N, CA, C and O atoms as a GROMACS GRO file, in nm:
protein
  256
    1MET      N    1   3.686  11.862  11.177
    1MET     CA    2   3.649  11.803  11.049
    1MET      C    3   3.636  11.653  11.068
    1MET      O    4   3.725  11.588  11.124
    2THR      N    5   3.521  11.595  11.022
    2THR     CA    6   3.501  11.453  11.037
    2THR      C    7   3.576  11.377  10.929
    2THR      O    8   3.626  11.434  10.833
    3ALA      N    9   3.581  11.245  10.949
    3ALA     CA   10   3.648  11.158  10.852
    3ALA      C   11   3.579  11.168  10.717
    3ALA      O   12   3.645  11.168  10.614
    4SER      N   13   3.446  11.178  10.717
    4SER     CA   14   3.376  11.187  10.586
    4SER      C   15   3.404  11.321  10.521
    4SER      O   16   3.412  11.328  10.398
    5ASP      N   17   3.418  11.426  10.597
    5ASP     CA   18   3.454  11.556  10.540
    5ASP      C   19   3.593  11.549  10.478
    5ASP      O   20   3.613  11.600  10.367
    6GLU      N   21   3.688  11.487  10.547
    6GLU     CA   22   3.819  11.469  10.493
    6GLU      C   23   3.818  11.388  10.367
    6GLU      O   24   3.885  11.423  10.270
    7LEU      N   25   3.743  11.279  10.368
    7LEU     CA   26   3.733  11.197  10.247
    7LEU      C   27   3.673  11.275  10.131
    7LEU      O   28   3.722  11.270  10.019
    8ARG      N   29   3.565  11.347  10.160
    8ARG     CA   30   3.500  11.430  10.059
    8ARG      C   31   3.599  11.527   9.998
    8ARG      O   32   3.609  11.538   9.875
    9GLU      N   33   3.671  11.598  10.082
    9GLU     CA   34   3.773  11.693  10.032
    9GLU      C   35   3.878  11.625   9.943
    9GLU      O   36   3.914  11.676   9.837
   10TYR      N   37   3.927  11.511   9.989
   10TYR     CA   38   4.029  11.436   9.913
   10TYR      C   39   3.975  11.393   9.779
   10TYR      O   40   4.042  11.412   9.678
   11LEU      N   41   3.855  11.336   9.776
   11LEU     CA   42   3.801  11.288   9.649
   11LEU      C   43   3.771  11.408   9.559
   11LEU      O   44   3.793  11.398   9.438
   12ALA      N   45   3.723  11.515   9.610
   12ALA     CA   46   3.696  11.637   9.528
   12ALA      C   47   3.826  11.686   9.466
   12ALA      O   48   3.832  11.720   9.347
   13SER      N   49   3.931  11.689   9.549
   13SER     CA   50   4.060  11.731   9.499
   13SER      C   51   4.110  11.644   9.385
   13SER      O   52   4.158  11.694   9.283
   14GLU      N   53   4.098  11.512   9.404
   14GLU     CA   54   4.140  11.414   9.301
   14GLU      C   55   4.060  11.437   9.169
   14GLU      O   56   4.115  11.440   9.059
   15LEU      N   57   3.927  11.453   9.188
   15LEU     CA   58   3.847  11.473   9.070
   15LEU      C   59   3.879  11.603   8.998
   15LEU      O   60   3.881  11.608   8.875
   16ARG      N   61   3.904  11.709   9.076
   16ARG     CA   62   3.944  11.836   9.013
   16ARG      C   63   4.071  11.822   8.933
   16ARG      O   64   4.080  11.875   8.822
   17GLU      N   65   4.169  11.752   8.987
   17GLU     CA   66   4.295  11.729   8.919
   17GLU      C   67   4.275  11.654   8.792
   17GLU      O   68   4.331  11.689   8.689
   18ALA      N   69   4.193  11.547   8.799
   18ALA     CA   70   4.165  11.468   8.680
   18ALA      C   71   4.094  11.553   8.574
   18ALA      O   72   4.119  11.538   8.455
   19THR      N   73   4.006  11.643   8.620
   19THR     CA   74   3.938  11.733   8.528
   19THR      C   75   4.039  11.827   8.463
   19THR      O   76   4.036  11.844   8.341
   20SER      N   77   4.124  11.884   8.536
   20SER     CA   78   4.225  11.976   8.477
   20SER      C   79   4.314  11.901   8.379
   20SER      O   80   4.348  11.953   8.273
   21ALA      N   81   4.351  11.784   8.415
   21ALA     CA   82   4.438  11.702   8.324
   21ALA      C   83   4.364  11.673   8.193
   21ALA      O   84   4.422  11.684   8.085
   22ALA      N   85   4.237  11.636   8.204
   22ALA     CA   86   4.158  11.603   8.082
   22ALA      C   87   4.143  11.732   7.993
   22ALA      O   88   4.151  11.722   7.871
   23ILE      N   89   4.121  11.846   8.053
   23ILE     CA   90   4.110  11.967   7.974
   23ILE      C   91   4.243  12.007   7.910
   23ILE      O   92   4.246  12.056   7.797
   24ARG      N   93   4.355  11.986   7.984
   24ARG     CA   94   4.487  12.012   7.926
   24ARG      C   95   4.516  11.919   7.809
   24ARG      O   96   4.588  11.955   7.716
   25ALA      N   97   4.458  11.796   7.816
   25ALA     CA   98   4.480  11.698   7.710
   25ALA      C   99   4.390  11.719   7.590
   25ALA      O  100   4.398  11.646   7.492
   26GLY      N  101   4.302  11.822   7.600
   26GLY     CA  102   4.222  11.860   7.481
   26GLY      C  103   4.076  11.822   7.491
   26GLY      O  104   4.002  11.842   7.394
   27ALA      N  105   4.029  11.768   7.606
   27ALA     CA  106   3.891  11.730   7.618
   27ALA      C  107   3.803  11.854   7.623
   27ALA      O  108   3.847  11.961   7.664
   28ASP      N  109   3.678  11.838   7.582
   28ASP     CA  110   3.579  11.946   7.581
   28ASP      C  111   3.557  11.993   7.728
   28ASP      O  112   3.512  11.914   7.811
   29PRO      N  113   3.587  12.116   7.758
   29PRO     CA  114   3.570  12.164   7.900
   29PRO      C  115   3.430  12.153   7.953
   29PRO      O  116   3.412  12.122   8.071
   30ASP      N  117   3.327  12.178   7.869
   30ASP     CA  118   3.190  12.164   7.916
   30ASP      C  119   3.159  12.019   7.951
   30ASP      O  120   3.097  11.994   8.055
   31ALA      N  121   3.198  11.927   7.872
   31ALA     CA  122   3.174  11.786   7.895
   31ALA      C  123   3.246  11.739   8.021
   31ALA      O  124   3.191  11.663   8.100
   32VAL      N  125   3.371  11.785   8.039
   32VAL     CA  126   3.454  11.742   8.153
   32VAL      C  127   3.389  11.806   8.279
   32VAL      O  128   3.382  11.739   8.382
   33THR      N  129   3.344  11.928   8.275
   33THR     CA  130   3.281  11.991   8.387
   33THR      C  131   3.153  11.918   8.427
   33THR      O  132   3.127  11.896   8.545
   34ALA      N  133   3.074  11.882   8.327
   34ALA     CA  134   2.949  11.810   8.357
   34ALA      C  135   2.980  11.674   8.416
   34ALA      O  136   2.909  11.628   8.506
   35ASP      N  137   3.082  11.611   8.369
   35ASP     CA  138   3.120  11.478   8.428
   35ASP      C  139   3.168  11.495   8.573
   35ASP      O  140   3.137  11.413   8.659
   36LEU      N  141   3.245  11.604   8.597
   36LEU     CA  142   3.295  11.629   8.732
   36LEU      C  143   3.172  11.655   8.827
   36LEU      O  144   3.169  11.604   8.939
   37ALA      N  145   3.077  11.730   8.782
   37ALA     CA  146   2.962  11.764   8.865
   37ALA      C  147   2.885  11.634   8.899
   37ALA      O  148   2.840  11.618   9.012
   38GLU      N  149   2.870  11.542   8.803
   38GLU     CA  150   2.802  11.416   8.826
   38GLU      C  151   2.881  11.330   8.921
   38GLU      O  152   2.824  11.270   9.012
   39ARG      N  153   3.010  11.322   8.903
   39ARG     CA  154   3.094  11.242   8.996
   39ARG      C  155   3.089  11.296   9.140
   39ARG      O  156   3.080  11.219   9.235
   40LEU      N  157   3.095  11.426   9.153
   40LEU     CA  158   3.086  11.484   9.288
   40LEU      C  159   2.947  11.458   9.349
   40LEU      O  160   2.934  11.433   9.469
   41ARG      N  161   2.845  11.464   9.265
   41ARG     CA  162   2.712  11.430   9.318
   41ARG      C  163   2.703  11.289   9.372
   41ARG      O  164   2.643  11.264   9.476
   42ARG      N  165   2.764  11.195   9.297
   42ARG     CA  166   2.760  11.057   9.339
   42ARG      C  167   2.844  11.036   9.466
   42ARG      O  168   2.806  10.959   9.554
   43VAL      N  169   2.958  11.105   9.477
   43VAL     CA  170   3.039  11.099   9.598
   43VAL      C  171   2.963  11.147   9.720
   43VAL      O  172   2.968  11.085   9.826
   44ARG      N  173   2.890  11.261   9.703
   44ARG     CA  174   2.812  11.313   9.813
   44ARG      C  175   2.701  11.220   9.854
   44ARG      O  176   2.670  11.209   9.972
   45LEU      N  177   2.640  11.153   9.758
   45LEU     CA  178   2.532  11.056   9.794
   45LEU      C  179   2.592  10.935   9.866
   45LEU      O  180   2.535  10.885   9.963
   46MET      N  181   2.707  10.888   9.819
   46MET     CA  182   2.774  10.773   9.890
   46MET      C  183   2.814  10.809  10.032
   46MET      O  184   2.794  10.731  10.125
   47LEU      N  185   2.870  10.925  10.047
   47LEU     CA  186   2.910  10.969  10.180
   47LEU      C  187   2.793  10.990  10.271
   47LEU      O  188   2.800  10.957  10.390
   48ALA      N  189   2.683  11.047  10.217
   48ALA     CA  190   2.561  11.060  10.300
   48ALA      C  191   2.512  10.926  10.346
   48ALA      O  192   2.468  10.909  10.460
   49GLY      N  193   2.519  10.831  10.256
   49GLY     CA  194   2.476  10.694  10.290
   49GLY      C  195   2.563  10.635  10.403
   49GLY      O  196   2.514  10.571  10.495
   50LEU      N  197   2.691  10.660  10.393
   50LEU     CA  198   2.785  10.608  10.495
   50LEU      C  199   2.755  10.675  10.631
   50LEU      O  200   2.759  10.608  10.735
   51GLU      N  201   2.727  10.803  10.631
   51GLU     CA  202   2.696  10.878  10.756
   51GLU      C  203   2.564  10.821  10.819
   51GLU      O  204   2.552  10.812  10.941
   52GLU      N  205   2.467  10.784  10.734
   52GLU     CA  206   2.341  10.734  10.787
   52GLU      C  207   2.361  10.598  10.850
   52GLU      O  208   2.301  10.569  10.953
   53THR      N  209   2.446  10.511  10.789
   53THR     CA  210   2.466  10.378  10.844
   53THR      C  211   2.556  10.386  10.970
   53THR      O  212   2.550  10.298  11.056
   54ALA      N  213   2.634  10.485  10.979
   54ALA     CA  214   2.724  10.500  11.097
   54ALA      C  215   2.651  10.558  11.215
   54ALA      O  216   2.702  10.550  11.327
   55ASP      N  217   2.534  10.617  11.195
   55ASP     CA  218   2.452  10.674  11.302
   55ASP      C  219   2.378  10.566  11.374
   55ASP      O  220   2.283  10.512  11.317
   56PRO      N  221   2.416  10.529  11.498
   56PRO     CA  222   2.350  10.415  11.567
   56PRO      C  223   2.208  10.446  11.616
   56PRO      O  224   2.135  10.354  11.655
   57GLY      N  225   2.169  10.571  11.615
   57GLY     CA  226   2.038  10.602  11.668
   57GLY      C  227   2.035  10.611  11.817
   57GLY      O  228   2.140  10.604  11.882
   58PRO      N  229   1.916  10.626  11.874
   58PRO     CA  230   1.904  10.637  12.020
   58PRO      C  231   1.949  10.513  12.094
   58PRO      O  232   1.920  10.402  12.049
   59ALA      N  233   2.017  10.528  12.204
   59ALA     CA  234   2.066  10.411  12.281
   59ALA      C  235   1.956  10.329  12.345
   59ALA      O  236   1.975  10.212  12.377
   60ASP      N  237   1.840  10.391  12.363
   60ASP     CA  238   1.730  10.318  12.431
   60ASP      C  239   1.642  10.240  12.332
   60ASP      O  240   1.544  10.178  12.372
   61GLY      N  241   1.677  10.244  12.204
   61GLY     CA  242   1.605  10.169  12.108
   61GLY      C  243   1.478  10.240  12.053
   61GLY      O  244   1.412  10.190  11.962
   62SER      N  245   1.448  10.351  12.108
   62SER     CA  246   1.329  10.423  12.058
   62SER      C  247   1.351  10.478  11.924
   62SER      O  248   1.466  10.489  11.880
   63THR      N  249   1.246  10.515  11.854
   63THR     CA  250   1.258  10.581  11.721
   63THR      C  251   1.268  10.726  11.746
   63THR      O  252   1.235  10.776  11.853
   64ARG      N  253   1.313  10.793  11.643
   64ARG     CA  254   1.327  10.936  11.656
   64ARG      C  255   1.206  11.005  11.630
   64ARG      O  256   1.201  11.128  11.637
   0.00000   0.00000   0.00000
């Protein structure tokens, strides 16, 4: 498992717990679920961006 996979799992776990807490506190489950889906989407986009910037590309400087 890569560092980004571990971070993704950690953030997803934290968001799920926050979602459960909000529902237990009386929030609308559909709204909370929609918010969770959007937050997870943004996390995935950010992590994908990090993976792209971490990829140094070919060592010889050629393009792919």
